C-alpha positions as CSV (number, residue, x, y, z in Angstrom):
1,M,59.5,-10.0,-21.0
2,N,60.5,-12.2,-18.3
3,R,57.9,-14.9,-17.6
4,F,56.6,-13.3,-14.5
5,S,55.6,-10.2,-16.3
6,K,54.1,-12.3,-18.8
7,M,51.9,-14.3,-17.1
8,T,51.1,-10.9,-14.7
9,S,49.7,-9.7,-18.3
10,I,47.9,-12.2,-18.7
11,A,46.1,-12.4,-15.2
12,V,45.4,-9.0,-15.8
13,A,43.7,-9.0,-19.5
14,M,42.1,-12.0,-18.2
15,A,41.0,-10.7,-15.3
16,V,39.5,-7.8,-17.1
17,L,38.0,-8.8,-20.3
18,P,35.1,-11.1,-18.8
19,F,34.3,-8.2,-16.4
20,G,33.0,-6.3,-19.8
21,V,31.7,-9.8,-20.5
22,A,30.0,-10.5,-17.4
23,S,27.9,-7.8,-17.1
24,A,26.5,-7.7,-20.6
25,D,25.7,-11.1,-20.3
26,S,24.2,-10.6,-16.9
27,V,22.2,-7.9,-17.8
28,S,20.4,-9.8,-21.4
29,D,20.1,-12.8,-18.1
30,F,18.0,-10.8,-16.7
31,Y,16.0,-9.6,-19.7
32,K,15.7,-12.7,-21.5
33,G,11.7,-13.7,-21.6
34,R,11.3,-10.5,-19.1
35,T,8.6,-7.6,-20.2
36,I,9.8,-3.7,-19.7
37,T,6.5,-1.9,-18.7
38,F,6.6,2.5,-19.9
39,Y,3.6,3.5,-17.8
40,S,3.1,6.8,-19.4
41,G,1.9,9.9,-18.1
42,G,-0.8,10.5,-20.4
43,S,-3.7,9.0,-21.2
44,A,-4.2,5.9,-23.7
45,G,-4.7,8.0,-26.7
46,G,-2.8,10.6,-26.2
47,G,0.2,12.3,-27.6
48,F,3.0,10.9,-24.7
49,S,1.2,7.5,-24.5
50,T,2.2,7.4,-28.7
51,V,5.3,8.5,-28.7
52,A,5.7,5.3,-25.3
53,R,4.8,3.4,-27.8
54,L,7.0,4.0,-30.8
55,V,9.8,4.5,-28.7
56,A,8.8,0.6,-27.4
57,Q,8.1,-1.0,-30.7
58,H,11.8,-0.1,-31.8
59,M,13.7,0.0,-28.5
60,A,12.8,-3.7,-27.8
61,D,15.0,-5.8,-29.6
62,R,18.2,-3.4,-28.9
63,I,18.6,-4.1,-25.1
64,P,20.2,-7.3,-24.4
65,G,17.9,-10.2,-23.8
66,K,15.4,-8.5,-26.1
67,P,12.4,-8.3,-23.6
68,K,8.9,-7.5,-24.3
69,M,7.8,-4.0,-24.1
70,V,4.1,-2.6,-23.2
71,V,2.7,0.9,-22.5
72,E,0.8,1.0,-19.4
73,A,-0.7,4.7,-19.5
74,R,-0.9,5.6,-16.0
75,P,-2.8,8.7,-16.0
76,G,-3.4,11.8,-13.3
77,A,-2.0,14.8,-11.7
78,G,-0.7,16.6,-14.8
79,G,1.5,13.0,-14.7
80,A,1.8,13.6,-11.0
81,K,0.6,10.2,-10.1
82,M,2.8,7.8,-12.6
83,M,5.7,9.7,-11.1
84,S,4.9,9.3,-7.4
85,F,4.3,5.5,-8.5
86,M,8.0,5.5,-10.5
87,A,9.0,6.5,-7.3
88,N,7.4,4.3,-4.5
89,A,5.5,1.4,-6.3
90,A,7.2,0.5,-8.9
91,P,9.8,-2.1,-9.8
92,K,13.8,-1.2,-8.9
93,D,15.0,-4.1,-11.1
94,G,15.0,-2.2,-15.0
95,T,11.3,-3.6,-15.8
96,A,9.5,-0.6,-14.6
97,L,10.1,2.2,-17.4
98,G,9.0,5.6,-17.1
99,A,7.3,7.8,-19.8
100,A,7.2,11.7,-18.9
101,L,4.4,14.7,-18.8
102,P,6.4,17.4,-18.8
103,I,5.0,20.0,-16.3
104,A,5.1,16.7,-13.7
105,V,9.0,17.4,-13.2
106,N,8.2,20.5,-11.7
107,A,5.6,19.4,-8.9
108,P,7.5,19.1,-6.1
109,L,8.5,23.3,-6.2
110,L,4.3,24.0,-6.6
111,R,2.5,21.7,-4.2
112,K,3.1,18.3,-1.8
113,V,4.4,15.5,-4.0
114,K,6.1,12.0,-3.4
115,F,8.6,12.3,-5.4
116,N,11.6,14.0,-6.4
117,P,12.3,14.1,-10.3
118,A,16.3,14.6,-9.8
119,K,16.3,11.1,-8.0
120,F,15.3,9.5,-11.3
121,Q,18.2,8.1,-13.7
122,W,17.0,9.2,-17.1
123,L,17.6,7.6,-20.6
124,G,17.2,11.0,-22.5
125,S,13.5,12.4,-24.8
126,T,12.9,12.3,-27.9
127,T,12.1,15.9,-28.3
128,A,12.4,19.1,-26.6
129,M,8.8,21.0,-26.4
130,T,8.7,24.6,-27.0
131,E,5.4,25.5,-24.9
132,V,2.9,28.5,-26.5
133,S,0.3,30.2,-25.4
134,T,-2.3,30.2,-28.2
135,V,-5.0,32.4,-29.3
136,W,-7.8,31.5,-31.9
137,H,-7.2,33.8,-35.0
138,T,-10.7,35.8,-33.7
139,A,-9.6,36.8,-29.9
140,P,-10.1,40.0,-29.3
141,A,-6.4,40.1,-29.3
142,T,-3.7,39.0,-31.1
143,T,-0.8,40.1,-30.2
144,L,1.1,40.6,-26.6
145,E,1.2,44.0,-27.0
146,G,-3.0,43.9,-27.8
147,A,-3.6,41.4,-24.5
148,K,-1.5,44.2,-22.8
149,K,-5.0,46.9,-24.1
150,T,-8.0,44.1,-23.8
151,E,-9.0,40.9,-21.7
152,V,-8.2,37.5,-23.0
153,I,-9.6,34.0,-21.2
154,M,-7.4,31.6,-21.9
155,A,-8.5,27.5,-20.9
156,T,-6.5,25.2,-18.3
157,S,-6.9,22.1,-16.8
158,S,-5.7,23.5,-13.3
159,K,-3.9,26.8,-11.3
160,L,-1.2,24.2,-11.4
161,S,-0.3,23.5,-15.3
162,S,2.1,25.5,-17.4
163,A,-1.2,26.7,-19.6
164,Y,-2.3,28.9,-16.7
165,I,1.4,29.6,-15.1
166,I,2.9,30.9,-18.0
167,P,-0.2,33.9,-18.7
168,A,-0.2,34.1,-15.0
169,F,3.4,35.2,-15.2
170,M,3.2,37.3,-18.2
171,N,0.6,39.7,-16.4
172,A,2.5,39.7,-13.4
173,V,6.0,41.1,-15.6
174,I,4.4,42.2,-19.2
175,G,1.1,43.7,-17.8
176,T,-0.5,41.6,-20.1
177,K,-4.7,40.7,-18.9
178,F,-5.2,37.2,-19.5
179,K,-8.0,35.6,-17.5
180,V,-7.1,32.0,-17.0
181,V,-9.8,30.0,-16.4
182,P,-9.2,26.5,-15.0
183,G,-11.2,23.1,-14.7
184,Y,-11.8,21.7,-18.6
185,R,-10.5,18.7,-18.8
186,G,-7.8,18.0,-21.7
187,A,-7.1,19.1,-24.7
188,G,-9.7,17.6,-26.6
189,P,-12.2,20.1,-24.8
190,M,-9.9,22.7,-24.2
191,N,-10.0,23.2,-28.3
192,K,-13.4,22.7,-28.5
193,A,-14.4,25.4,-26.1
194,M,-11.4,27.7,-28.4
195,E,-12.9,27.0,-31.0
196,A,-16.2,27.8,-30.1
197,G,-15.1,31.3,-29.1
198,E,-16.2,30.0,-25.2
199,V,-12.6,31.0,-24.6
200,H,-9.9,32.9,-26.3
201,G,-6.9,30.4,-26.5
202,R,-4.9,28.3,-24.4
203,G,-1.5,27.3,-23.5
204,S,-0.1,23.8,-25.1
205,F,3.1,22.5,-26.5
206,Y,3.9,23.6,-30.0
207,N,4.7,19.5,-31.2
208,S,1.0,18.7,-30.2
209,Y,-0.4,21.6,-32.6
210,V,2.2,19.8,-35.3
211,S,0.5,16.6,-34.3
212,T,-2.9,17.1,-33.6
213,K,-4.1,20.2,-35.6
214,P,-1.6,20.2,-38.2
215,G,-4.5,22.2,-40.5
216,W,-4.5,25.0,-38.3
217,L,-1.2,25.5,-38.6
218,K,-1.4,25.2,-42.1
219,D,-5.1,28.1,-41.9
220,K,-3.8,29.7,-39.2
221,K,-7.2,29.2,-37.7
222,I,-4.3,29.8,-34.3
223,I,-2.2,32.6,-33.2
224,Q,0.7,31.7,-31.2
225,L,1.0,35.2,-28.8
226,V,4.5,34.3,-26.1
227,Q,6.9,30.5,-27.0
228,V,8.8,29.5,-23.9
229,G,11.8,26.7,-23.8
230,P,14.3,25.8,-26.5
231,G,11.7,27.7,-30.0
232,E,10.8,26.4,-33.1
233,K,12.0,27.2,-36.0
234,A,8.5,28.4,-36.6
235,L,8.3,30.0,-34.7
236,A,10.7,32.8,-35.7
237,G,8.4,36.1,-35.6
238,V,6.5,35.3,-31.8
239,P,8.5,36.4,-28.7
240,N,9.6,34.3,-26.6
241,M,9.7,34.5,-22.9
242,R,13.7,35.0,-21.9
243,D,13.2,38.3,-24.2
244,L,10.3,39.8,-22.0
245,V,11.9,38.6,-18.2
246,T,14.1,42.2,-17.2
247,T,15.7,40.9,-13.9
248,A,17.3,38.0,-12.1
249,D,14.8,36.8,-10.3
250,Q,12.5,36.5,-13.1
251,R,15.4,34.6,-14.8
252,R,15.8,32.5,-12.5
253,M,12.2,31.8,-12.3
254,L,11.9,31.1,-16.0
255,D,15.0,28.4,-15.4
256,F,12.4,26.7,-13.5
257,M,9.4,27.4,-16.0
258,E,11.1,25.7,-18.8
259,A,12.0,22.7,-17.3
260,P,9.2,21.4,-18.9
261,A,9.8,22.4,-21.8
262,Y,13.6,20.8,-22.1
263,V,12.4,17.3,-20.7
264,G,9.6,17.1,-23.3
265,H,9.2,13.7,-24.3
266,G,11.4,12.3,-21.8
267,F,11.9,8.9,-20.3
268,F,13.6,7.5,-17.4
269,T,14.1,4.6,-14.7
270,P,13.6,5.6,-11.0
271,E,16.0,5.2,-8.5
272,G,17.3,2.3,-7.6
273,V,17.4,0.6,-11.0
274,P,21.4,-1.0,-11.0
275,A,24.0,0.4,-13.4
276,D,24.6,-1.7,-15.4
277,R,21.1,-1.8,-16.8
278,V,20.8,1.6,-16.4
279,A,23.7,1.5,-18.9
280,A,22.2,-0.8,-21.4
281,L,18.7,0.4,-21.1
282,K,20.1,4.5,-21.9
283,K,22.9,2.9,-25.1
284,A,19.0,1.0,-27.1
285,F,17.5,4.8,-26.3
286,V,19.8,7.2,-27.5
287,A,20.1,4.2,-30.7
288,T,16.9,4.7,-31.3
289,V,15.7,8.1,-31.7
290,S,18.6,8.0,-34.0
291,D,17.7,4.9,-36.6
292,P,16.4,5.5,-39.8
293,T,13.7,3.8,-39.7
294,F,12.4,4.9,-36.3
295,L,12.9,8.1,-37.8
296,K,10.7,7.0,-40.4
297,D,8.0,6.0,-38.6
298,A,7.8,9.1,-36.5
299,K,7.9,11.2,-39.6
300,E,4.6,9.0,-40.7
301,R,3.1,10.1,-37.6
302,R,4.2,14.0,-37.6
303,I,5.8,13.1,-34.3
304,I,8.8,15.2,-34.0
305,I,12.0,14.2,-33.0
306,N,15.0,16.2,-32.1
307,P,16.9,14.3,-29.4
308,V,17.5,16.1,-25.6
309,T,20.2,14.0,-23.5
310,A,20.3,12.7,-20.2
311,E,22.6,14.6,-19.3
312,K,21.1,18.3,-19.8
313,I,17.5,16.7,-18.6
314,Q,19.6,16.2,-15.1
315,S,21.6,19.8,-15.4
316,V,18.0,21.4,-15.9
317,I,15.7,19.3,-12.9
318,E,18.8,20.0,-11.0
319,T,18.7,23.3,-11.4
320,A,14.9,23.8,-10.8
321,M,14.7,22.2,-7.6
322,S,17.5,23.9,-6.5
323,T,15.8,27.2,-6.5
324,P,15.7,28.6,-3.5
325,E,12.5,28.4,-1.4
326,P,11.8,32.7,-0.8
327,L,12.2,32.9,-4.9
328,L,9.6,30.3,-5.2
329,A,7.5,32.6,-2.7
330,K,7.6,35.2,-4.4
331,F,7.0,33.4,-7.7
332,R,3.9,31.7,-5.9
333,E,2.2,35.3,-4.6
334,M,2.8,36.9,-8.3
335,V,1.1,33.9,-10.0
336,K,-1.5,33.1,-7.1
337,I,-1.2,29.8,-6.4
338,K,-0.9,28.3,-3.1
339,A,2.3,27.1,-1.2
340,P,2.4,23.6,-0.8
341,K,1.5,22.4,2.6
342,A,4.5,20.7,3.5
343,G,8.0,21.2,2.1
344,K,8.7,22.0,-1.7
345,K,11.1,18.6,-2.3
346,K,11.1,14.9,-1.1
């Protein structure tokens, strides 16, 4: 190698090598002494905030600069309030992270909101969450075939909740006779109403029952009629909605109905956070959810961990958000909900 070539090689090496180091150093310098806030779309004592606190506890030391991490609950509007805050008011410097309430990712398709979940920068999810329509064991119908013959009363918080949408969709597609009653303020009141016989059932995530009502599952106090999303091994005999739809339009509708299940306990940054900080946060998150100590702590708290990649979440959300408006209009008519007053996306 001649002197010029040697000097050129050294110059290139000197130019390239420090870049990665400088990038890592800049992230470390930024986060050192700072606090990252996880904004949870769930209530302070709810399952979503609990998972966010567990992730924060184990993730902080894996971020360059080792910032502190705290969790702040911002419940409201099925998680849409937190997402609107993240899109429009939260810092865009990497000190604000969102812990999603899954149903909120579909909010722009069903009502007027000020965010587009496809524009968030997703870090990943601790687990996908299969949605289930559940009835109490004494309900007048404990199978879908039975629900085609007998009215089954289901509790929900609002007509924009998947706990309303899934049974309403089944009424339109397979002829069930679910009567869905909105107005219940959270899982606690719905569970009490189901147990007391005020209603026959409700919609939820199967993970939630595993974490909060393991006795109900063990004693077969509740029966799952249908599952929506990736499915659970424990629900091997329960029909999946994918097996019930019969037309191309219905399958496309199911694509966006399933989006919340695949997001599950998803974590994200707002749009506009510098790429090197997003990369560092994503790397820290991925390392956290595969760490043996984290997994042990999760198991002790009956928290299911089955990670979903950021790329999978992004793909699912983009597919949902690209649903044609005529198909959305048809869907809203089927499930009897009003169209948003403005465009579906922001």
